N, CA, C and O atoms as a MOPAC input file, in Angstrom:
PM7 MOZYME 1SCF
protein

 N   -175.56400 1   155.67600 1   -68.08400 1
 C   -174.59400 1   155.59900 1   -69.14400 1
 C   -174.60800 1   154.21900 1   -69.76900 1
 O   -174.66100 1   153.19300 1   -69.09100 1
 N   -174.55900 1   154.23800 1   -71.07100 1
 C   -174.53700 1   152.96500 1   -71.78300 1
 C   -173.08600 1   152.55500 1   -71.99900 1
 O   -172.26900 1   153.36000 1   -72.44700 1
 N   -172.77300 1   151.32300 1   -71.68500 1
 C   -171.40900 1   150.82800 1   -71.88800 1
 C   -171.39600 1   149.92400 1   -73.10200 1
 O   -172.36200 1   149.21400 1   -73.37900 1
 N   -170.28800 1   149.96200 1   -73.82100 1
 C   -170.15600 1   149.11500 1   -75.00400 1
 C   -169.69600 1   147.72600 1   -74.58100 1
 O   -168.83700 1   147.57500 1   -73.71200 1
 N   -170.27400 1   146.73700 1   -75.20200 1
 C   -169.86600 1   145.37100 1   -74.88400 1
 C   -168.61400 1   145.03500 1   -75.68200 1
 O   -168.51300 1   145.39700 1   -76.85400 1
 N   -167.67300 1   144.35700 1   -75.07100 1
 C   -166.43300 1   144.00600 1   -75.77500 1
 C   -166.71900 1   142.97700 1   -76.86700 1
 O   -167.54300 1   142.07800 1   -76.70000 1
 N   -166.01800 1   143.13300 1   -77.98300 1
 C   -166.19300 1   142.18600 1   -79.08400 1
 C   -165.42600 1   140.91200 1   -78.79600 1
 O   -164.35500 1   140.92300 1   -78.18900 1
 N   -166.00700 1   139.81300 1   -79.25100 1
 C   -165.34200 1   138.52900 1   -79.07000 1
 C   -164.36300 1   138.30800 1   -80.21800 1
 O   -164.67700 1   138.55400 1   -81.38300 1
 N   -163.17800 1   137.84100 1   -79.86100 1
 C   -162.16700 1   137.54300 1   -80.86500 1
 C   -162.13800 1   136.04900 1   -81.11700 1
 O   -162.10600 1   135.24800 1   -80.18200 1
 N   -162.14800 1   135.68200 1   -82.38800 1
 C   -162.08300 1   134.25600 1   -82.70300 1
 C   -160.61800 1   133.85200 1   -82.75300 1
 O   -159.80200 1   134.53600 1   -83.37200 1
 N   -160.28900 1   132.76100 1   -82.11500 1
 C   -158.89600 1   132.33100 1   -82.03600 1
 C   -158.49300 1   131.50100 1   -83.25400 1
 O   -157.30900 1   131.43000 1   -83.58200 1
 N   -159.44400 1   130.88000 1   -83.92000 1
 C   -159.11500 1   130.02800 1   -85.05800 1
 C   -159.20800 1   130.83300 1   -86.35400 1
 O   -160.15100 1   131.59800 1   -86.55800 1
 N   -158.21400 1   130.64800 1   -87.22200 1
 C   -158.22800 1   131.33000 1   -88.51300 1
 C   -159.04400 1   130.50300 1   -89.48900 1
 O   -159.06400 1   129.27400 1   -89.43500 1
 N   -159.71600 1   131.21500 1   -90.38400 1
 C   -160.47600 1   130.52100 1   -91.41800 1
 C   -159.51700 1   130.11000 1   -92.51400 1
 O   -158.65400 1   130.89900 1   -92.89700 1
 N   -159.64100 1   128.89600 1   -93.03000 1
 C   -158.74700 1   128.46200 1   -94.10100 1
 C   -159.05000 1   129.23900 1   -95.38800 1
 O   -160.20900 1   129.40000 1   -95.76900 1
 N   -158.00100 1   129.71000 1   -96.04300 1
 C   -158.19800 1   130.46200 1   -97.27700 1
 C   -158.37200 1   129.49900 1   -98.43900 1
 O   -157.71700 1   128.45800 1   -98.48800 1
 N   -159.24700 1   129.83600 1   -99.37100 1
 C   -159.45300 1   128.94300 1  -100.51700 1
 C   -158.21100 1   128.94300 1  -101.39700 1
 O   -157.64500 1   129.99800 1  -101.68600 1
 N   -157.79700 1   127.77300 1  -101.81500 1
 C   -156.59500 1   127.65200 1  -102.63900 1
 C   -156.95000 1   127.81700 1  -104.10500 1
 O   -158.00100 1   127.37100 1  -104.56600 1
 N   -156.04500 1   128.47100 1  -104.82900 1
 C   -156.23600 1   128.64800 1  -106.26000 1
 C   -155.69500 1   127.42200 1  -106.97600 1
 O   -154.77300 1   126.75600 1  -106.50700 1
 N   -156.28400 1   127.15000 1  -108.10700 1
 C   -155.78500 1   126.02900 1  -108.89300 1
 C   -154.46200 1   126.43300 1  -109.52800 1
 O   -154.13700 1   127.61900 1  -109.59300 1
 N   -153.69600 1   125.44600 1  -109.99700 1
 C   -152.38100 1   125.71100 1  -110.58100 1
 C   -152.49200 1   126.56200 1  -111.83700 1
 O   -151.61800 1   127.38900 1  -112.09500 1
 N   -153.53600 1   126.38100 1  -112.61300 1
 C   -153.71400 1   127.14700 1  -113.84900 1
 C   -153.94600 1   128.62200 1  -113.53900 1
 O   -153.40200 1   129.49200 1  -114.21900 1
 N   -154.74500 1   128.90800 1  -112.52300 1
 C   -155.01700 1   130.29400 1  -112.16000 1
 C   -153.76200 1   130.97400 1  -111.64000 1
 O   -153.52300 1   132.14500 1  -111.93100 1
 N   -152.95000 1   130.24000 1  -110.86300 1
 C   -151.72700 1   130.82100 1  -110.31600 1
 C   -150.73000 1   131.15000 1  -111.41700 1
 O   -150.09500 1   132.20400 1  -111.38300 1
 N   -150.58600 1   130.25300 1  -112.40000 1
 C   -149.62000 1   130.49900 1  -113.45900 1
 C   -150.05200 1   131.66600 1  -114.34000 1
 O   -149.20700 1   132.42300 1  -114.81700 1
 N   -151.37000 1   131.82400 1  -114.56300 1
 C   -151.82400 1   132.94800 1  -115.37900 1
 C   -151.61700 1   134.26800 1  -114.63800 1
 O   -151.37000 1   135.29800 1  -115.26600 1
 N   -151.71300 1   134.24600 1  -113.32600 1
 C   -151.49300 1   135.46500 1  -112.54800 1
 C   -150.03500 1   135.89400 1  -112.64700 1
 O   -149.74600 1   137.08700 1  -112.73800 1
 N   -149.11600 1   134.93500 1  -112.62800 1
 C   -147.70100 1   135.25500 1  -112.73000 1
 C   -147.38200 1   135.84400 1  -114.10100 1
 O   -146.60400 1   136.79200 1  -114.20200 1
 N   -147.97200 1   135.29400 1  -115.14700 1
 C   -147.70800 1   135.77800 1  -116.48700 1
 C   -148.15400 1   137.22700 1  -116.64600 1
 O   -147.46000 1   138.03500 1  -117.26200 1
 N   -149.30700 1   137.54500 1  -116.08900 1
 C   -149.82600 1   138.90100 1  -116.26300 1
 C   -148.95300 1   139.92100 1  -115.54100 1
 O   -148.78400 1   141.03800 1  -116.03100 1
 N   -148.39500 1   139.56000 1  -114.38500 1
 C   -147.53700 1   140.51400 1  -113.67700 1
 C   -146.22800 1   140.72000 1  -114.41900 1
 O   -145.70400 1   141.83400 1  -114.44600 1
 N   -145.69200 1   139.66700 1  -115.02200 1
 C   -144.43700 1   139.84500 1  -115.75100 1
 C   -144.64800 1   140.70200 1  -116.98800 1
 O   -143.76000 1   141.46500 1  -117.36700 1
 N   -145.79900 1   140.59000 1  -117.61900 1
 C   -146.07200 1   141.42200 1  -118.78400 1
 C   -146.15500 1   142.88800 1  -118.38600 1
 O   -145.65200 1   143.75900 1  -119.09500 1
 N   -146.78500 1   143.15600 1  -117.26000 1
 C   -146.93300 1   144.53900 1  -116.81700 1
 C   -145.57900 1   145.15800 1  -116.47200 1
 O   -145.31800 1   146.30800 1  -116.82700 1
 N   -144.71800 1   144.40700 1  -115.78500 1
 C   -143.42300 1   144.96000 1  -115.40000 1
 C   -142.54700 1   145.17800 1  -116.62300 1
 O   -141.78700 1   146.14500 1  -116.67600 1
 N   -142.64400 1   144.28300 1  -117.61500 1
 C   -141.85600 1   144.45000 1  -118.82900 1
 C   -142.31600 1   145.69100 1  -119.58300 1
 O   -141.49500 1   146.40200 1  -120.16300 1
 N   -143.61800 1   145.95800 1  -119.58100 1
 C   -144.14000 1   147.14100 1  -120.25600 1
 C   -143.67200 1   148.40800 1  -119.55500 1
 O   -143.37500 1   149.40200 1  -120.21900 1
 N   -143.60000 1   148.39300 1  -118.23700 1
 C   -143.14700 1   149.56500 1  -117.48700 1
 C   -141.69000 1   149.86300 1  -117.79400 1
 O   -141.31000 1   151.02200 1  -117.95600 1
 N   -140.86800 1   148.81100 1  -117.87400 1
 C   -139.44200 1   149.01900 1  -118.11000 1
 C   -139.18800 1   149.62500 1  -119.47400 1
 O   -138.33200 1   150.49900 1  -119.61700 1
 N   -139.92100 1   149.17200 1  -120.47800 1
 C   -139.68600 1   149.68700 1  -121.82000 1
 C   -140.19500 1   151.10500 1  -121.96900 1
 O   -139.64800 1   151.87400 1  -122.76000 1
 N   -141.23700 1   151.47400 1  -121.22300 1
 C   -141.79400 1   152.81800 1  -121.36200 1
 C   -140.98500 1   153.86600 1  -120.60900 1
 O   -141.06400 1   155.05200 1  -120.92900 1
 N   -140.20400 1   153.44500 1  -119.60900 1
 C   -139.42800 1   154.42700 1  -118.84700 1
 C   -138.28400 1   154.95900 1  -119.70000 1
 O   -137.72500 1   154.24400 1  -120.53000 1
 N   -137.94600 1   156.22900 1  -119.48000 1
 C   -136.89800 1   156.86100 1  -120.26400 1
 C   -135.53500 1   156.38000 1  -119.79200 1
 O   -135.27400 1   156.29300 1  -118.59200 1
 N   -134.67300 1   156.06900 1  -120.74900 1
 C   -133.32400 1   155.64300 1  -120.42700 1
 C   -132.36600 1   156.75300 1  -120.81500 1
 O   -132.50300 1   157.35400 1  -121.88000 1
 N   -131.40100 1   157.02400 1  -119.95800 1
 C   -130.40900 1   158.03000 1  -120.27100 1
 C   -129.36700 1   157.40400 1  -121.19000 1
 O   -128.87100 1   156.30700 1  -120.93200 1
 N   -129.05300 1   158.09600 1  -122.23300 1
 C   -128.13500 1   157.55300 1  -123.22000 1
 C   -126.67800 1   157.74300 1  -122.81800 1
 O   -125.81200 1   156.98700 1  -123.25800 1
 N   -126.39800 1   158.74200 1  -121.99100 1
 C   -125.00800 1   158.98900 1  -121.63200 1
 C   -124.85300 1   159.09400 1  -120.12200 1
 O   -125.81200 1   159.31500 1  -119.38300 1
 N   -123.61700 1   158.92700 1  -119.70000 1
 C   -123.31700 1   159.01100 1  -118.27300 1
 C   -123.09400 1   160.45200 1  -117.87300 1
 O   -122.62200 1   161.26300 1  -118.67000 1
 N   -123.43200 1   160.76800 1  -116.64000 1
 C   -123.18200 1   162.11800 1  -116.13800 1
 C   -121.70200 1   162.31500 1  -115.82800 1
 O   -121.11100 1   163.32900 1  -116.19700 1
 N   -121.11500 1   161.34900 1  -115.15400 1
 C   -119.70700 1   161.42200 1  -114.76700 1
 C   -118.94400 1   160.32500 1  -115.50200 1
 O   -119.44700 1   159.21300 1  -115.66200 1
 N   -117.74700 1   160.63400 1  -115.94300 1
 C   -116.93700 1   159.62200 1  -116.61400 1
 C   -116.39100 1   158.64800 1  -115.56900 1
 O   -116.23800 1   159.01500 1  -114.40400 1
 N   -116.09700 1   157.41000 1  -115.97400 1
 C   -115.53600 1   156.44400 1  -115.01600 1
 C   -114.21900 1   156.91900 1  -114.41400 1
 O   -113.93100 1   156.63300 1  -113.25200 1
 N   -113.41700 1   157.64500 1  -115.19600 1
 C   -112.14100 1   158.12900 1  -114.65900 1
 C   -112.36100 1   159.20800 1  -113.59900 1
 O   -111.54900 1   159.35700 1  -112.68600 1
 N   -113.46900 1   159.96800 1  -113.71800 1
 C   -113.78000 1   160.95500 1  -112.67400 1
 C   -114.16200 1   160.23400 1  -111.39100 1
 O   -113.83700 1   160.69700 1  -110.29800 1
 N   -114.84900 1   159.10700 1  -111.51600 1
 C   -115.18800 1   158.29900 1  -110.34400 1
 C   -113.95000 1   157.75400 1  -109.66000 1
 O   -113.90900 1   157.63900 1  -108.43500 1
 N   -112.93500 1   157.41500 1  -110.45400 1
 C   -111.67900 1   156.92900 1  -109.86800 1
 C   -110.98400 1   158.03800 1  -109.08700 1
 O   -110.38500 1   157.78500 1  -108.04200 1
 N   -111.06500 1   159.27500 1  -109.59800 1
 C   -110.49400 1   160.41200 1  -108.86000 1
 C   -111.15200 1   160.54200 1  -107.49500 1
 O   -110.47500 1   160.74000 1  -106.48600 1
 N   -112.47400 1   160.42900 1  -107.47000 1
 C   -113.21300 1   160.54900 1  -106.20900 1
 C   -112.82400 1   159.41200 1  -105.27000 1
 O   -112.67100 1   159.62000 1  -104.06600 1
 N   -112.66400 1   158.20600 1  -105.82200 1
 C   -112.28200 1   157.05400 1  -104.98400 1
 C   -110.92500 1   157.27700 1  -104.33300 1
 O   -110.74600 1   156.98500 1  -103.15000 1
 N   -109.97000 1   157.79200 1  -105.09500 1
 C   -108.64100 1   158.01700 1  -104.51700 1
 C   -108.68700 1   159.08400 1  -103.42700 1
 O   -108.01300 1   158.95900 1  -102.40400 1
 N   -109.48300 1   160.13400 1  -103.64500 1
 C   -109.60000 1   161.18600 1  -102.63400 1
 C   -110.26000 1   160.65000 1  -101.36500 1
 O   -109.85800 1   161.00200 1  -100.25600 1
 N   -111.27600 1   159.79900 1  -101.53000 1
 C   -111.94500 1   159.19800 1  -100.36600 1
 C   -110.96300 1   158.31100 1   -99.59500 1
 O   -110.95300 1   158.30600 1   -98.36400 1
 N   -110.15000 1   157.57200 1  -100.32200 1
 C   -109.17000 1   156.69800 1   -99.67400 1
 C   -108.16700 1   157.52000 1   -98.87000 1
 O   -107.81400 1   157.16400 1   -97.74600 1
 N   -107.71300 1   158.62700 1   -99.46300 1
 C   -106.77300 1   159.50000 1   -98.75700 1
 C   -107.41500 1   160.10200 1   -97.51500 1
 O   -106.76700 1   160.23100 1   -96.47700 1
 N   -108.70100 1   160.47500 1   -97.62100 1
 C   -109.39600 1   161.06000 1   -96.47200 1
 C   -109.48900 1   160.03700 1   -95.33000 1
 O   -109.27500 1   160.37200 1   -94.16500 1
 N   -109.80900 1   158.79800 1   -95.68000 1
 C   -109.93300 1   157.76600 1   -94.64400 1
 C   -108.59200 1   157.46000 1   -93.98900 1
 O   -108.53800 1   157.09700 1   -92.81400 1
 N   -107.51500 1   157.60600 1   -94.74600 1
 C   -106.17700 1   157.37900 1   -94.19100 1
 C   -105.67500 1   158.58900 1   -93.41000 1
 O   -104.68500 1   158.49600 1   -92.68400 1
 N   -106.36300 1   159.73400 1   -93.55900 1
 C   -105.96200 1   160.94100 1   -92.85200 1
 C   -104.90500 1   161.75200 1   -93.57000 1
 O   -104.25400 1   162.60300 1   -92.96400 1
 N   -104.72700 1   161.49400 1   -94.86700 1
 C   -103.69300 1   162.19700 1   -95.63600 1
 C   -104.24000 1   163.35700 1   -96.44900 1
 O   -103.46800 1   164.20100 1   -96.90400 1
 N   -105.54700 1   163.42200 1   -96.64200 1
 C   -106.13000 1   164.44900 1   -97.50600 1
 C   -106.22400 1   165.77400 1   -96.77500 1
 O   -106.72500 1   165.84800 1   -95.65300 1
 N   -105.73200 1   166.82600 1   -97.43000 1
 C   -105.77800 1   168.16200 1   -96.84400 1
 C   -106.48000 1   169.10300 1   -97.81100 1
 O   -106.40600 1   168.93400 1   -99.02800 1
 N   -107.16100 1   170.09600 1   -97.25200 1
 C   -107.87600 1   171.06200 1   -98.09900 1
 C   -106.86900 1   171.99100 1   -98.76700 1
 O   -105.73200 1   172.12300 1   -98.31400 1
 N   -107.29800 1   172.62900 1   -99.84300 1
 C   -106.39000 1   173.43000 1  -100.66200 1
 C   -105.85200 1   174.66200 1   -99.97800 1
 O   -104.63500 1   174.83700 1   -99.90900 1
 N   -106.71100 1   175.52100 1   -99.47100 1
 C   -106.24300 1   176.82000 1   -98.94900 1
 C   -105.67800 1   176.73400 1   -97.53900 1
 O   -104.55700 1   177.16900 1   -97.27800 1
 N   -106.47100 1   176.16400 1   -96.63100 1
 C   -106.04400 1   176.19300 1   -95.23000 1
 C   -105.02600 1   175.10000 1   -94.91900 1
 O   -104.21800 1   175.24900 1   -94.00300 1
 N   -105.05900 1   174.01900 1   -95.66400 1
 C   -104.12400 1   172.92300 1   -95.41500 1
 C   -104.52500 1   172.02800 1   -94.25700 1
 O   -103.73800 1   171.19100 1   -93.81300 1
 N   -105.76600 1   172.20200 1   -93.75800 1
 C   -106.24600 1   171.35900 1   -92.66200 1
 C   -106.69400 1   170.00800 1   -93.19400 1
 O   -107.00100 1   169.85700 1   -94.37700 1
 N   -106.72400 1   169.02200 1   -92.28800 1
 C   -107.17600 1   167.68700 1   -92.67200 1
 C   -108.65400 1   167.69900 1   -93.01800 1
 O   -109.45800 1   168.36500 1   -92.36600 1
 N   -108.99400 1   166.95300 1   -94.05200 1
 C   -110.39400 1   166.83300 1   -94.46800 1
 C   -110.99900 1   165.63700 1   -93.74800 1
 O   -110.47100 1   164.52800 1   -93.82900 1
 N   -112.11600 1   165.85900 1   -93.03600 1
 C   -112.77200 1   164.76000 1   -92.32000 1
 C   -114.18200 1   164.50400 1   -92.84100 1
 O   -114.79700 1   163.49200 1   -92.50500 1
 N   -114.69500 1   165.42100 1   -93.66300 1
 C   -116.05200 1   165.29900 1   -94.18300 1
 C   -116.01500 1   164.58000 1   -95.54200 1
 O   -115.32000 1   165.04000 1   -96.44800 1
 N   -116.74500 1   163.46600 1   -95.70800 1
 C   -116.75100 1   162.74100 1   -96.98400 1
 C   -117.24600 1   163.60100 1   -98.15300 1
 O   -116.76200 1   163.46000 1   -99.27600 1
 N   -118.20600 1   164.48700 1   -97.88900 1
 C   -118.71400 1   165.34300 1   -98.96300 1
 C   -117.61400 1   166.26200 1   -99.48400 1
 O   -117.54800 1   166.54400 1  -100.68000 1
 N   -116.75900 1   166.72600 1   -98.58800 1
 C   -115.66700 1   167.59400 1   -98.99800 1
 C   -114.65100 1   166.81300 1   -99.82400 1
 O   -114.07800 1   167.34600 1  -100.77500 1
 N   -114.42600 1   165.54600 1   -99.46000 1
 C   -113.49500 1   164.71200 1  -100.22000 1
 C   -114.02600 1   164.47900 1  -101.63300 1
 O   -113.25800 1   164.48500 1  -102.59500 1
 N   -115.33700 1   164.27500 1  -101.76000 1
 C   -115.95100 1   164.08700 1  -103.08000 1
 C   -115.78500 1   165.35500 1  -103.90600 1
 O   -115.45900 1   165.29700 1  -105.09100 1
 N   -116.01100 1   166.50000 1  -103.27000 1
 C   -115.88600 1   167.78000 1  -103.97500 1
 C   -114.46100 1   167.99100 1  -104.47300 1
 O   -114.25800 1   168.51000 1  -105.57100 1
 N   -113.48200 1   167.59700 1  -103.68100 1
 C   -112.08200 1   167.75300 1  -104.08400 1
 C   -111.77900 1   166.84400 1  -105.27100 1
 O   -111.09900 1   167.24900 1  -106.21400 1
 N   -112.29300 1   165.60400 1  -105.21900 1
 C   -112.08400 1   164.65900 1  -106.32300 1
 C   -112.70800 1   165.14300 1  -107.61800 1
 O   -112.09800 1   165.02300 1  -108.68000 1
 N   -113.91500 1   165.69000 1  -107.54800 1
 C   -114.57900 1   166.19800 1  -108.74900 1
 C   -113.87000 1   167.43600 1  -109.28300 1
 O   -113.77300 1   167.63400 1  -110.49400 1
 N   -113.38200 1   168.25700 1  -108.37700 1
 C   -112.64900 1   169.45400 1  -108.78900 1
 C   -111.38400 1   169.07900 1  -109.55100 1
 O   -111.07000 1   169.68600 1  -110.57500 1
 N   -110.66000 1   168.08500 1  -109.05500 1
 C   -109.44700 1   167.62500 1  -109.74400 1
 C   -109.79200 1   167.02800 1  -111.10400 1
 O   -109.05100 1   167.20400 1  -112.07100 1
 N   -110.92500 1   166.31800 1  -111.17700 1
 C   -111.35400 1   165.73700 1  -112.45100 1
 C   -111.69100 1   166.82900 1  -113.45600 1
 O   -111.38200 1   166.69500 1  -114.64000 1
 N   -112.32300 1   167.91000 1  -113.00000 1
 C   -112.64200 1   169.03900 1  -113.88800 1
 C   -111.36500 1   169.68000 1  -114.43000 1
 O   -111.27900 1   170.01900 1  -115.61000 1
 N   -110.37700 1   169.84100 1  -113.54900 1
 C   -109.11000 1   170.45900 1  -113.96400 1
 C   -108.38900 1   169.59800 1  -114.99800 1
 O   -107.70000 1   170.12100 1  -115.87400 1
 N   -108.55100 1   168.26600 1  -114.89600 1
 C   -107.91300 1   167.35100 1  -115.84500 1
 C   -108.70500 1   167.23700 1  -117.14300 1
 O   -108.24800 1   166.60600 1  -118.09600 1
 N   -109.90600 1   167.85000 1  -117.18400 1
 C   -110.69700 1   167.85000 1  -118.41000 1
 C   -111.58000 1   166.64000 1  -118.58700 1
 O   -111.99800 1   166.34800 1  -119.70800 1
 N   -111.87900 1   165.92500 1  -117.51700 1
 C   -112.73800 1   164.74400 1  -117.59400 1
 C   -114.19900 1   165.16500 1  -117.62500 1
 O   -114.53600 1   166.30300 1  -117.29800 1
 N   -115.06400 1   164.23200 1  -118.02400 1
 C   -116.48000 1   164.55000 1  -118.16600 1
 C   -117.14100 1   164.60400 1  -116.80000 1
 O   -117.39900 1   163.57800 1  -116.17200 1
 N   -117.41100 1   165.83600 1  -116.35200 1
 C   -118.05600 1   166.08900 1  -115.07500 1
 C   -118.99900 1   167.27300 1  -115.27700 1
 O   -118.60100 1   168.25500 1  -115.90300 1
 N   -120.23700 1   167.22000 1  -114.77100 1
 C   -121.11900 1   168.37100 1  -114.93200 1
 C   -120.55700 1   169.61400 1  -114.26500 1
 O   -119.77700 1   169.50400 1  -113.31900 1
 N   -120.94000 1   170.80500 1  -114.74200 1
 C   -120.41600 1   172.02900 1  -114.12700 1
 C   -120.86600 1   172.17300 1  -112.67700 1
 O   -121.92800 1   171.68900 1  -112.28500 1
 N   -120.04500 1   172.83900 1  -111.90600 1
 C   -120.30000 1   173.01400 1  -110.48200 1
 C   -121.52000 1   173.91000 1  -110.27000 1
 O   -121.68200 1   174.91300 1  -110.96500 1
 N   -122.38200 1   173.55100 1  -109.30700 1
 C   -123.55600 1   174.36800 1  -108.99600 1
 C   -123.11300 1   175.64900 1  -108.30200 1
 O   -122.18900 1   175.64500 1  -107.48900 1
 N   -123.79000 1   176.75000 1  -108.63700 1
 C   -123.40800 1   178.01700 1  -108.01300 1
 C   -124.39900 1   178.45800 1  -106.97400 1
 O   -124.22100 1   179.50800 1  -106.35700 1

């Protein structure tokens, strides 16, 4: 059987060649141009999905849930799930006529 010889590891690192200051500054400029081009080409949404007042409704419901005061509509049990508290806040916002997307079915 032929055995493989172990490879020798060099303990000293080779020094990397340093770039001149001019080359480094040109590299920075090119990356900033590319990122600026990406930002302008990406689509921007013109309107918000949820109104700020609907977000305030959700915040108040979350606060009530954390304090242990929030109860569900039908059963009257305490709400402990944050997702349920968000759903209650959005539901109240819909009833008040605030800008909220329709509920998924």
